[in-house]
Structures are given as C-alpha cells and as structure tokens.
C-alpha positions as CSV (number, residue, x, y, z in Angstrom):
1,M,-0.1,-0.3,0.0
2,G,2.8,2.7,0.7
3,K,4.3,2.3,-2.6
4,V,1.2,2.3,-4.0
5,L,1.0,6.0,-2.4
6,L,4.5,6.6,-3.2
7,N,4.3,6.0,-6.8
8,L,1.0,7.7,-6.6
9,G,2.3,10.9,-4.8
10,G,4.9,10.4,-7.8
11,V,2.5,10.6,-10.6
12,V,0.4,13.4,-9.0
13,F,3.7,15.6,-8.5
14,F,5.1,14.9,-11.9
15,S,1.4,16.1,-13.4
16,L,1.4,19.2,-11.3
17,L,4.7,20.2,-12.6
18,T,3.5,19.4,-16.2
19,V,0.6,21.6,-15.9
20,A,2.8,24.6,-14.2
21,L,5.1,24.4,-17.4
22,L,2.6,24.4,-19.8
23,L,0.2,27.9,-17.7
24,M,4.3,29.4,-17.9
25,V,4.6,28.8,-21.7
26,N,0.9,29.8,-22.0
27,D,1.5,33.1,-20.3
28,E,4.5,34.0,-22.0
29,R,2.8,33.6,-25.7
30,N,0.1,36.1,-24.4
31,H,2.5,38.0,-23.3
32,I,4.2,38.2,-27.0
33,R,0.9,38.4,-28.3
34,E,0.2,41.5,-26.1
35,G,3.1,43.7,-27.1
36,Q,2.3,47.1,-27.9
37,P,2.5,47.1,-32.2
38,V,5.3,50.0,-33.7
39,S,3.3,51.7,-36.9
40,F,4.4,54.6,-39.0
41,E,3.1,56.1,-42.1
42,L,6.3,57.3,-43.8
43,S,7.3,59.6,-46.7
44,G,10.3,60.4,-48.0
45,E,12.3,61.9,-51.1
46,S,15.7,60.8,-52.7
47,E,17.3,63.0,-56.0
48,F,14.9,60.4,-58.5
49,W,12.0,59.1,-57.1
50,S,9.4,59.9,-54.0
51,L,7.6,58.3,-51.8
52,S,4.3,59.0,-49.4
53,N,2.3,57.2,-47.5
54,Y,4.3,54.2,-46.6
55,K,2.5,52.1,-44.1
56,L,4.2,49.9,-42.1
57,A,3.2,47.9,-38.8
58,I,5.0,45.6,-36.7
59,E,3.2,43.2,-34.5
60,P,4.5,40.2,-32.8
61,M,3.3,38.3,-34.6
62,Q,2.8,39.5,-37.8
63,L,4.5,42.7,-39.7
64,I,2.4,44.6,-42.4
65,A,3.8,47.6,-45.1
66,G,3.0,49.0,-48.2
67,E,0.9,50.7,-49.6
68,G,3.0,53.7,-50.4
69,V,3.5,55.6,-54.1
70,L,6.3,55.8,-55.5
71,S,6.6,58.8,-57.7
72,F,9.5,59.4,-60.4
73,K,10.9,62.6,-60.6
74,G,13.4,62.0,-64.1
75,E,12.7,63.5,-67.2
76,Y,11.5,60.2,-68.6
77,S,8.5,58.1,-67.6
78,E,9.7,54.5,-68.9
79,T,11.9,52.0,-68.4
80,D,12.7,47.8,-69.4
81,Y,13.3,47.4,-65.8
82,F,12.5,48.6,-62.0
83,Y,13.4,46.6,-58.3
84,Y,12.8,48.1,-55.3
85,T,13.5,46.4,-52.1
86,V,12.1,48.3,-48.5
87,M,14.4,47.7,-45.5
88,V,14.5,48.3,-41.6
89,N,17.4,48.4,-39.7
90,V,16.5,46.5,-36.3
91,N,18.9,47.4,-33.7
92,G,21.7,47.2,-36.5
93,E,20.5,44.0,-38.1
94,Q,18.9,44.7,-41.9
95,Q,15.7,42.8,-42.8
96,T,14.1,43.2,-46.0
97,I,10.3,43.0,-45.1
98,S,9.4,44.3,-48.9
99,T,10.3,43.8,-52.8
100,S,9.4,43.8,-55.8
101,S,10.4,43.7,-59.4
102,V,9.7,44.1,-63.0
103,H,11.7,43.4,-65.9
104,M,10.6,44.0,-69.6
105,K,11.4,41.9,-72.4
106,D,11.8,42.6,-76.4
107,G,11.8,45.9,-76.0
108,N,8.6,46.8,-73.7
109,K,8.5,48.7,-71.7
110,I,7.0,50.0,-68.2
111,E,5.6,53.2,-66.9
112,I,7.5,54.7,-63.6
113,D,6.2,57.6,-63.4
114,E,3.9,56.9,-60.5
115,F,3.9,53.0,-59.1
116,E,1.0,52.2,-56.3
117,M,3.4,49.3,-53.7
118,G,0.9,46.1,-52.5
119,E,0.9,45.6,-49.6
120,T,3.0,42.5,-47.8
121,Q,2.1,40.8,-44.5
122,L,4.3,38.3,-42.9
123,G,4.0,36.2,-40.1
124,G,6.5,35.5,-37.5
125,Y,8.2,36.6,-34.4
126,F,9.7,40.0,-34.3
127,Y,11.6,39.9,-31.7
128,N,14.4,42.7,-30.3
129,V,17.6,41.9,-29.3
130,E,16.7,40.9,-25.8
131,G,14.5,38.7,-27.1
132,E,11.1,41.1,-26.5
133,P,8.4,42.1,-29.0
134,V,9.9,45.0,-31.4
135,T,9.1,48.7,-30.0
136,E,9.8,51.2,-31.9
137,D,12.7,52.2,-29.8
138,D,14.4,48.8,-31.9
139,I,13.5,50.2,-35.2
140,W,16.8,52.3,-36.2
141,Q,16.1,53.1,-40.2
142,V,13.7,52.4,-42.7
143,Y,14.5,53.0,-46.7
144,V,13.8,51.9,-50.2
145,I,16.6,50.6,-52.3
146,L,15.6,51.5,-56.2
147,E,17.5,50.6,-58.9
148,W,15.9,50.8,-63.3
149,H,17.3,51.0,-66.4
150,D,17.9,54.6,-67.7
151,P,16.4,55.3,-71.3
152,N,20.4,53.9,-72.8
153,G,20.1,50.9,-70.7
154,E,22.6,52.1,-68.2
155,M,21.5,50.9,-64.7
156,V,20.9,53.6,-62.3
157,Y,20.5,53.1,-58.4
158,D,19.3,55.5,-55.8
159,Q,18.1,55.5,-51.7
160,I,15.0,57.0,-50.4
161,L,15.4,57.6,-46.2
162,L,12.2,57.0,-44.9
163,Y,12.9,56.9,-41.3
164,Q,15.8,57.9,-39.2
165,S,16.4,57.2,-35.1
166,N,18.1,59.7,-32.9
167,V,20.6,55.7,-31.9
C-alpha cells in the first residue's frame, strides 16, 4: 500500500509540474501577443523618387507593410527594368520587408512615373535583441533601395530614407 501511495504521489507531482510548465509557456505566449504594435506612416524623397504614405505595422506575430505611392521625378517615364526593396534596420540588423521587380523583354517598357506599392504581410516572430517584441526604439532606420534602367539601358541606383531614429 505504501508503494502505491508513493507512486501515486510521484504521478501527481509530475502531473502538477507539467501543468505548471504548460501554464508558464501559455502565459509567455500571451505576453508576446500582447506587445504594443509599432506603426509608422512614412514619406520621403531622394534625387529621383518620392514615396508617400508608406505604412509599416509590426506586431509580435505579424508585419504589415506597403500601400505607398512611388513617384518618379526624372526626365523620362519608361524603363524595361525596375526593382525596389524596403529595408528595416532593427538594432543594427538589416531586414528586408518588401521587394518587387519588373523586367520587360523584347523592347517592351513599363511606365514608372507613378507606382502603387502593394501590401506585404509577413508572419513570424518579430523580436528585438533582448527577445522581447519589437518596439519603436528598436527601429533604427527604414529605407527603400531602387534600381532601374535609364533610356540608354544603364543601371541607375537610388535610395530613399523614410525613417531615421536618434540612435
């Protein structure tokens, strides 16, 4: 009888330990989900481009970016190649959050005088270096890298700084 009670006590102890660990993990997951979202509406200009109303929202489990309007300020409005990528510097680590490219063939061209950026949604875990949900203080920069062909087929590069923290 004593062995049975001892074994039963061990089972109860390990069951309670398991439940406690599961509750701690669930509490940590809820804590992560409850992090304050970081959101920006950004605009900026460079030598050749302006970008207006670019939205960026970072939550612990999701990132939503886009809906901005890129406007070309150059002398021409057509190209056979256009590429952009939106980068975020989180605590010194560069992360790509959105990218798009168009490459035309057989002499065809695309208009680049105005380009509406679509929305990008990324799932995952968005943490800072301490393992906590990303805060506004963790965002050091947001910028766009652009490249395209000019009318002579030469590659042109530009960059728009949308956000710079005081870090």
